[in-house]
Each structure stands twice: as structure tokens, then as C-alpha cells.
Steps between C-alpha positions, in 0.01 A plus 500: 500500500874485427553485121780583261405873480527528882832329508646710221352821656653417842843418346485824285408700822796354689733588210355856483550533871867409461528746208345777723763433762764552245329818366484633860867449548568690178266778616661537834869418419567624151676811381313819525415537127332153497281524815206679355474245216548211746212628712269532192591137405442387855153656538390391150618145566311496831184619318556215255532251776186630665313481175614138431394398850160666448452324166601167641272536799210614283531208271513254789191659650319476165603136464377425854173663412466304176588165674265514793150648494509630846797724412346619166479861641884509495518434131402846385702673769798291413478578136483878580807473732684306226427768248614777735823294574571472116449873450731585803762264360484648153512861646809404695660354187417820303659711782813283479505562119482866563795473735701315240403762230613786726831308576545466128469869456765552785734261323449693174601817677806325638603391152453127576308392187521128576336535841246748362393246239477220752291698737269610223465141386434402861235772520335388188501134601382577850204700374421238244525220766271697734238558241522135383441392855206740534318366188604135580694419182733215576689533166581859535575471857766237411645716220533808715634297797780363283578842363502646855721221626756559220503872567541468878781235463667728256480790739644294781789400275589849364406736776762693699583380845502727799873576475457620142188703585694668781797588270252652256366729770803580709653856491704412179239266356367524145137571590528879566133549581489206748822570696482475878435846655796486738770272637291380800233356268767367273670318794163361623411373160847348465433307822180365354668419163766291661256329733602647835174675574 
């Protein structure tokens, strides 16, 4: 039974898979100070994709069980799988919110108040979005989604690029506590920053 939910779910899964590819590239090819956060985002996004797939599959099994009497036994199992999928998706969203809140603390320590505020808004909106999805509130899901979208687009617009991040951490950079330990690491990170690695 192909319905609108299935079509939207498949399209969302494809977009999520593309986003996972981008997160993987960031996790494997970013500067050293960003790798840990990138891996955390990759794994939480992977869990979110798995949860979404479980919820979609569970709902389809439930619909199949409700539509045809001979498949009625799948209805209860489908409902249970859908609930598990929704919980996994919400947990992944909450984990992403924790990552954003932690990044906000790092930006505060670096003296970057604008990015601190944006990461904290993103953490709040991400947590609200996850909880709204969990309880099934369409209104609050929409509100938190718009807030999250504004925060993410603002972060994309105002965040440092890799060149600037490298300059902050090089041997004469302004971030004393995050400077590269030696010239070998500094040169390797420079290669990453300019896109040669």
C-alpha cells in the first residue's frame, strides 16, 4: 500500500542519506578540532535515520494489518515497531541537541558570543523538535522546526571557514589553549584547511 506517508518517508530517508554522506565527509576530512563533534553528529543522524525507517515500516505494517484481515497479526507488531522508531528518532534528536549545547559552551570559552547563542538556540529548538515529534504535536513540531532552521542557516552564514579556524589554532593563533602541539600537526592541518588532503 503506497500512500502519501510512504512517499514522504522514502523521500525523507533519501535526503537523510545524502546528509549522512556529507556528515561522513566532515567527520573524515575536517580539521582535527572538529572531528569529534562531526562523528557525534554522524552517529546521532544515523540513529535518527534508523528510527525514522523503523517508524515508517511499523506504520506500514500496522496499516496492512488493519486493511486486510489475514494480516491482522501485523497490526500490533507494526504499532510497537513504530513506537520504538519514534523513540529512537527522538533520542537521536536529543543527542544532537546535547552536541549543540556542548558546542555552545566551547564557543563561549572561545569568546564567540554570537555562535554560542546560535548553538544554544539550535540545542533548544532541536530538543523541542524531538519532544514534539515524540508526543505527536504537529503545531509544536512546526514551530521548533522553523526555529531550528533559522538557527542552522544563521550558523552556516556566520561560522568560521576552515582557513580562519586554522589561523585561530596555528602557533601564533589567538586560541592559546587550542594551538597545535607542534609544526608537523600544524602543517598537516594546514593541508586539510586549504583542501589538499
